[in-house]
TORMAR-9065 format. One line per 10 residues: their letters; for each residue x, y, z of N, C-alpha, C. Coordinates in steps of 0.05 Angstrom, whole numbers. Layout:
N
A	X:Y:Z:X:Y:Z:X:Y:Z | ...;
% end
This chain:
119
MVEDDPALGE	1942:2232:2172:1926:2214:2193:1891:2206:2184 | 1898:2188:2183:1870:2174:2178:1861:2158:2203 | 1839:2176:2220:1830:2171:2235:1800:2184:2238 | 1777:2172:2243:1744:2180:2252:1739:2191:2280 | 1761:2189:2298:1751:2210:2317:1770:2235:2315 | 1759:2253:2302:1765:2274:2303:1774:2288:2327 | 1779:2283:2355:1784:2296:2379:1818:2285:2371 | 1824:2256:2367:1851:2250:2372:1859:2253:2341 | 1848:2250:2319:1859:2264:2298:1872:2294:2300 | 1855:2308:2307:1870:2337:2302:1892:2333:2336;
VVATALKDEG	1901:2328:2352:1913:2322:2374:1937:2309:2349 | 1934:2294:2347:1959:2282:2329:1973:2294:2303 | 1948:2308:2293:1961:2325:2275:1976:2345:2282 | 1965:2364:2309:1979:2386:2317:2008:2373:2330 | 2004:2354:2338:2036:2335:2346:2054:2350:2320 | 2036:2333:2304:2066:2322:2272:2073:2358:2264 | 2054:2369:2265:2060:2399:2253:2079:2424:2272 | 2068:2412:2304:2086:2416:2319:2122:2409:2314 | 2120:2393:2307:2149:2384:2300:2160:2386:2262 | 2143:2405:2248:2154:2418:2223:2140:2392:2213;
LDARLAHDGD	2128:2379:2219:2117:2359:2186:2080:2365:2184 | 2086:2364:2154:2056:2380:2141:2043:2350:2144 | 2017:2350:2166:2003:2337:2173:1968:2342:2169 | 1952:2324:2152:1932:2325:2145:1909:2306:2155 | 1895:2307:2150:1869:2292:2167:1845:2281:2152 | 1845:2251:2146:1817:2243:2125:1798:2227:2153 | 1785:2228:2167:1768:2213:2168:1750:2186:2166 | 1760:2177:2149:1756:2149:2139:1770:2149:2118 | 1761:2115:2107:1787:2104:2093:1774:2116:2058 | 1754:2121:2051:1746:2138:2021:1759:2158:2026;
EAMRFVDQNE	1762:2183:2052:1771:2207:2040:1798:2202:2046 | 1821:2180:2043:1841:2187:2055:1844:2170:2026 | 1837:2145:2011:1837:2144:1990:1842:2167:1966 | 1824:2179:1968:1824:2210:1949:1846:2224:1953 | 1853:2229:1974:1874:2253:1987:1901:2234:1976 | 1904:2214:1969:1930:2197:1972:1932:2202:1932 | 1901:2195:1929:1911:2194:1898:1918:2220:1880 | 1904:2247:1888:1916:2274:1888:1942:2287:1909 | 1947:2271:1922:1973:2275:1930:1992:2253:1945 | 2021:2250:1948:2033:2227:1949:2045:2231:1978;
PSCIILDLMM	2024:2224:2003:2041:2237:2025:2070:2213:2031 | 2080:2231:2050:2112:2206:2057:2103:2189:2072 | 2079:2187:2083:2073:2171:2102:2040:2172:2115 | 2037:2149:2123:1999:2149:2131:2003:2141:2158 | 1992:2152:2169:1980:2146:2200:1954:2128:2204 | 1949:2110:2202:1922:2099:2196:1909:2073:2220 | 1882:2085:2222:1875:2066:2246:1859:2047:2232 | 1846:2024:2232:1832:2004:2224:1803:2000:2235 | 1795:2010:2255:1757:2013:2255:1750:2034:2249 | 1740:2032:2222:1733:2066:2222:1701:2048:2202;
PRRDGFSVLR	1691:2085:2197:1663:2061:2186:1666:2066:2149 | 1653:2059:2132:1655:2052:2096:1674:2032:2103 | 1691:2041:2107:1724:2035:2096:1737:2023:2114 | 1750:2001:2124:1765:2001:2147:1794:2005:2134 | 1812:1998:2157:1847:2005:2148:1854:1983:2143 | 1843:1955:2141:1848:1941:2127:1847:1935:2091 | 1828:1952:2085:1809:1954:2067:1839:1970:2051 | 1840:1996:2065:1859:2011:2062:1877:2005:2048 | 1890:1984:2069:1927:1981:2077:1924:1960:2041 | 1903:1949:2042:1904:1925:2017:1898:1943:1989;
ELRADGRIQH	1901:1963:1995:1898:1981:1960:1920:1996:1958 | 1917:2010:1981:1951:2024:1981:1977:2000:1966 | 1972:1972:1984:2003:1959:1972:1992:1943:1941 | 1969:1945:1929:1960:1936:1905:1965:1956:1879 | 1969:1975:1888:1974:2005:1873:2005:2015:1870 | 2015:1998:1836:2044:2011:1844:2054:2036:1845 | 2042:2054:1844:2042:2085:1844:2054:2092:1868 | 2032:2078:1887:2033:2080:1915:2047:2064:1932 | 2054:2034:1926:2056:2020:1946:2078:2029:1956 | 2099:2043:1953:2116:2046:1979:2124:2066:1993;
IPVIVVTAIF	2094:2083:1999:2089:2095:2026:2083:2083:2039 | 2100:2091:2075:2101:2075:2102:2074:2084:2102 | 2064:2058:2122:2030:2062:2131:2053:2056:2167 | 2041:2073:2180:2030:2058:2210:2009:2058:2217 | 2006:2030:2235:1980:2028:2235:1968:2032:2268 | 1956:2052:2275:1943:2056:2298:1918:2053:2308 | 1923:2033:2320:1882:2015:2330:1891:2010:2360 | 1851:2006:2369:1849:1985:2396:1851:1965:2393 | 1858:1954:2373:1860:1923:2363:1885:1913:2380 | 1881:1895:2400:1902:1886:2418:1916:1860:2398;
GLSERMYATE	1907:1840:2377:1905:1815:2381:1927:1815:2358 | 1945:1788:2366:1966:1781:2347:1960:1781:2325 | 1930:1761:2318:1934:1751:2289:1922:1787:2264 | 1915:1811:2282:1912:1828:2268:1939:1844:2257 | 1956:1842:2288:1984:1855:2287:1991:1842:2260 | 1995:1811:2260:2008:1798:2240:1998:1795:2206 | 1964:1805:2202:1955:1811:2189:1961:1841:2179 | 1960:1855:2192:1978:1882:2186:2003:1885:2168 | 2019:1876:2188:2046:1865:2180:2047:1847:2142 | 2033:1834:2145:2030:1818:2116:2014:1832:2101;
LGAADYVTKP	2005:1849:2098:1996:1876:2082:2013:1896:2069 | 2038:1899:2094:2059:1922:2084:2054:1938:2108 | 2042:1937:2128:2041:1957:2148:2081:1959:2157 | 2084:1981:2159:2112:1996:2172:2114:1986:2203 | 2091:1996:2208:2090:1993:2243:2062:1990:2251 | 2065:1989:2286:2040:1976:2292:2028:1985:2315 | 2019:2006:2328:2012:2020:2348:1992:2013:2360 | 1990:2007:2390:1967:1998:2404:1943:2028:2409 | 1931:2029:2418:1924:2057:2429:1911:2046:2460 | 1920:2062:2482:1923:2087:2475:1956:2086:2480;
FELNDLVSRV	1969:2104:2460:2004:2114:2460:2001:2133:2472 | 2027:2138:2469:2047:2171:2484:2048:2175:2443 | 2037:2194:2455:2036:2216:2431:2073:2219:2412 | 2090:2225:2436:2121:2226:2430:2137:2208:2421 | 2122:2183:2423:2134:2158:2410:2118:2162:2389 | 2092:2157:2380:2084:2164:2355:2098:2184:2331 | 2103:2207:2344:2116:2228:2323:2141:2216:2321 | 2162:2207:2341:2181:2192:2339:2184:2171:2305 | 2165:2154:2319:2157:2134:2291:2164:2142:2264 | 2133:2167:2272:2135:2180:2236:2160:2189:2237;
RALVTPQAA	2181:2208:2247:2201:2217:2243:2226:2189:2221 | 2215:2175:2242:2232:2148:2232:2235:2142:2195 | 2205:2146:2196:2200:2138:2171:2206:2162:2154 | 2198:2177:2153:2197:2205:2130:2232:2220:2133 | 2247:2208:2152:2268:2222:2152:2290:2204:2131 | 2301:2212:2122:2325:2198:2107:2339:2193:2129 | 2354:2167:2130:2376:2158:2142:2400:2161:2128 | 2418:2174:2150:2454:2177:2136:2457:2142:2121 | 2476:2144:2113:2490:2114:2099:2504:2120:2117;
% end
């Protein structure tokens, strides 16, 4: 989870952990990229509006790096605009969730991306 609001980040991380998922919290895009370089997460929940490096920049960098471009990204943001949603999708976001959101819904979306589907 990449979220500059520590309270929200902790709530989401705790909910994911309660579901048996290993959740880590990065507070900005730079911290997120350092974490991704050192670990290969199964999924990234990415806020768009952050200090230092915004979510679009992080998403572009993730998709440009062949080693990690396959990691699914769920954008979670307060930005409701259609153009931002389309741009995130063009950059390769797997899903787009606007704040405020239902915590159980977000956990379900993460679970769907990290749980292998039966053939």
